[in-house]
C-alpha positions in Angstrom: 0.0 0.0 0.0 1.3 3.5 -0.9 2.4 5.2 2.3 1.6 8.6 0.7 -2.0 7.8 1.4 -2.8 9.0 4.9 -5.8 6.7 5.5 -7.0 3.7 3.4 -10.2 1.8 4.3 -11.0 -1.3 2.3 -14.2 -3.4 2.4 -14.7 -2.6 6.1 -17.7 -4.3 7.8 -18.7 -4.6 11.4 -21.7 -5.9 13.3 -23.0 -5.6 16.8 -24.5 -9.1 17.3 -26.8 -9.5 14.3 -27.0 -5.8 13.5 -24.6 -4.5 10.8 -23.1 -1.1 11.7 -20.7 -0.9 8.7 -21.2 -2.6 5.4 -18.3 -2.9 2.9 -17.0 0.7 3.6 -14.1 1.8 1.4 -12.4 5.2 0.9 -9.0 6.9 0.9 -7.7 10.2 2.3 -4.6 12.0 1.0 -2.2 14.2 3.0 -3.5 17.8 3.2 -7.1 16.7 2.5 -10.0 17.7 4.8 -12.6 14.9 4.5 -16.0 15.5 6.0 -17.8 12.3 7.0 -21.4 13.2 6.9 -24.1 11.1 8.3 -27.1 11.2 10.6 -27.0 9.6 14.1 -26.7 5.9 13.8 -25.0 6.1 10.4 -21.9 4.2 11.7 -19.5 7.2 12.1 -18.5 6.4 15.7 -18.1 2.7 14.9 -15.8 3.6 12.0 -13.7 5.8 14.3 -13.6 3.1 17.0 -12.2 0.7 14.4 -9.6 3.1 13.1 -8.4 3.8 16.7 -8.5 0.1 17.6 -11.0 0.6 20.4 -12.8 -2.1 18.4 -11.1 -4.9 16.6 -11.3 -5.1 12.8 -12.8 -8.4 11.7 -13.7 -7.8 8.1 -11.8 -5.5 5.9 -8.5 -3.6 6.1 -7.5 -0.2 7.6 -4.1 1.4 6.9 -2.6 4.6 8.3 0.3 5.9 6.2 0.8 2.4 4.9 0.7 0.7 8.3 -2.0 -1.9 8.9 -3.7 -1.1 12.2 -4.2 -4.7 13.0 -0.7 -6.0 12.1 1.4 -2.9 12.8 -0.8 -1.3 15.5 1.9 0.8 17.3 3.4 2.3 14.1 -0.1 2.9 12.7 -1.4 4.7 15.8 1.7 6.8 16.1 0.5 8.6 12.9 -2.9 9.3 14.4 -4.3 12.2 16.5 -7.9 11.9 17.8 -10.5 14.3 19.3 -13.5 12.2 20.5 -17.0 13.6 20.8 -17.0 13.2 24.6 -14.3 15.0 26.3 -11.4 12.9 27.6 -9.5 15.6 29.5 -9.0 15.4 33.3 -11.1 18.2 34.6 -9.2 18.6 37.9 -5.8 19.0 36.2 -4.5 22.1 34.5 -4.2 22.5 30.8 -0.5 22.0 31.0 -0.8 18.9 33.2 -3.2 17.3 30.7 -0.8 18.0 27.8 2.3 16.9 29.8 0.6 13.6 30.5 0.0 13.1 26.8 3.6 13.9 25.8 4.9 11.4 28.4 2.7 8.7 26.9 4.4 9.4 23.6 7.8 9.2 25.2 8.6 12.8 24.5 11.5 14.4 26.4 10.8 17.4 28.7 12.4 20.0 26.4 10.6 18.9 23.3 7.3 18.5 25.2 7.6 22.1 26.4 8.3 23.4 22.9 5.4 21.4 21.3 2.9 22.4 24.1 3.8 26.1 23.7 3.6 25.9 19.9 0.1 24.2 19.8 -1.4 26.4 22.6 -0.1 29.6 21.0 -1.6 28.6 17.6 -5.0 28.2 19.4 -4.6 31.3 21.5 -4.6 29.2 24.7 -1.1 29.6 26.0 -2.0 32.2 28.6 -4.5 29.8 30.1 -2.1 26.9 30.4 -2.1 26.9 34.2 -5.9 27.0 34.5 -7.8 23.9 35.5 -9.8 22.4 32.6 -12.9 22.6 34.8 -12.6 26.4 34.6 -12.7 26.5 30.8 -15.8 26.8 28.6 -16.7 24.1 26.0 -15.0 25.9 23.1 -11.7 26.3 25.1 -11.7 22.7 26.2 -12.1 21.6 22.6 -9.1 23.7 21.7 -7.0 22.0 24.4 -8.1 18.6 23.0 -7.1 19.6 19.5 -3.7 20.9 20.8 -3.2 17.6 22.6 -4.1 15.6 19.5 -1.4 17.5 17.5 1.5 17.3 20.0 3.1 14.2 18.5 2.8 15.6 15.0 0.4 13.0 13.5 -0.3 12.6 9.8 -4.0 12.1 10.3 -6.4 14.0 12.6 -9.7 12.3 13.5 -12.5 14.6 14.8 -15.7 12.9 16.0 -18.3 15.7 15.9 -16.0 18.0 17.9 -18.3 21.1 17.7 -21.5 19.5 19.2 -22.8 21.7 22.0 -20.6 24.7 21.2 -21.8 28.2 20.5 -21.6 29.5 16.9 -18.4 31.6 17.3 -16.6 28.7 19.0 -17.8 26.3 16.3 -16.8 28.6 13.5 -13.4 29.2 15.0 -12.6 25.5 15.3 -13.8 24.7 11.8 -11.7 27.5 10.3 -8.6 26.5 12.4 -8.8 22.8 11.3 -9.2 23.6 7.7 -6.3 26.0 7.8 -4.2 23.4 9.6 -4.8 20.8 6.8 -3.5 23.4 4.3 -0.5 24.6 6.3 0.7 21.3 7.7 -0.4 19.0 4.9 -2.4 17.2 7.6 -5.0 14.8 6.5 -8.3 15.3 8.4 -11.3 13.0 8.8 -14.1 15.1 10.4 -17.3 13.3 11.4 -20.3 15.6 11.3 -24.0 16.0 10.6 -23.7 19.8 10.1 -23.7 21.0 6.5 -22.3 24.4 7.3 -19.0 22.9 8.5 -18.2 21.9 4.9 -15.7 24.1 2.9 -15.8 24.3 -0.9 -12.6 22.3 -1.4 -13.5 19.5 1.0 -13.7 15.8 0.2 -17.1 14.5 1.2 -18.2 11.0 2.3 -21.9 10.5 3.0 -22.5 7.5 5.3 -26.0 6.1 5.9 -27.0 2.9 7.7 -23.4 1.7 7.5 -22.9 2.2 3.8 -21.1 4.9 1.8 -23.7 6.6 -0.3 -21.4 9.1 -1.9 -17.7 9.8 -2.0 -15.9 12.7 -3.7 -15.9 16.4 -4.2 -19.0 18.6 -3.5 -19.8 18.5 -7.3 -19.5 14.7 -7.3 -21.9 14.3 -4.4 -24.4 16.7 -6.0 -24.3 14.7 -9.2 -24.8 11.4 -7.4 -27.8 12.7 -5.5 -29.1 14.8 -8.5 -29.3 17.8 -6.2 -28.5 21.5 -6.3 -27.3 21.9 -2.7 -25.4 19.7 -0.2 -28.4 19.9 2.1 -30.7 18.5 -0.5 -28.1 15.9 -1.5 -27.7 14.8 2.1 -31.4 14.5 2.6 -31.8 12.4 -0.5 -28.9 10.1 0.2 -29.7 9.5 3.9 -33.3 8.5 3.1 -31.8 5.6 1.2 -32.8 6.8 -2.3 -30.4 6.0 -5.0 -29.6 8.6 -7.6 
């Protein structure tokens, strides 16, 4: 597999008991590409993320991160990955700095490098002045910024974001959407952003529409509009997630 591809998913299927959550899902993401994974609740987005991150074991199909098979070469594959889950995973009673220090230690980063990386990521997100505040004192938008900073400390090649703007106010949401899109351009970072919010899509994004565990569309905005025979992404999304085939 070509290691220049940030993420490769091939024929991925997964079931909970007798219920199929993912059905022959396949797609690829290139470096510098922001891919929006659109789907309603229950589409299979979180299951897909759990398989990519190895929270669940892959039974059918193949997942590769930068050419490394997540099942056969788990450590090397996951080193390439940064993740922001939908539910916060920060320790509320630790400071921003303590949370980030813990993450750098898990990645075996020396103290000097860790200090540099933490400062760099927090400054980019306008959070450096708040590094000694406890996470509990931060609002939802600022906690998300800390989680994004944490996910980037080890310089991953792929950033997974599982509905990271849910519950945030509009300015916080827009700020994070803009920041991540710019990051993809500036750092050649591949991004897979799970969402059900149409306004988080930028014109140059790669779109994947997932419904009932199946990829209903995969391509540029124009590609998706053609597949759905629609004039807007909202209309295309509604058509594709009602199970109608274009």
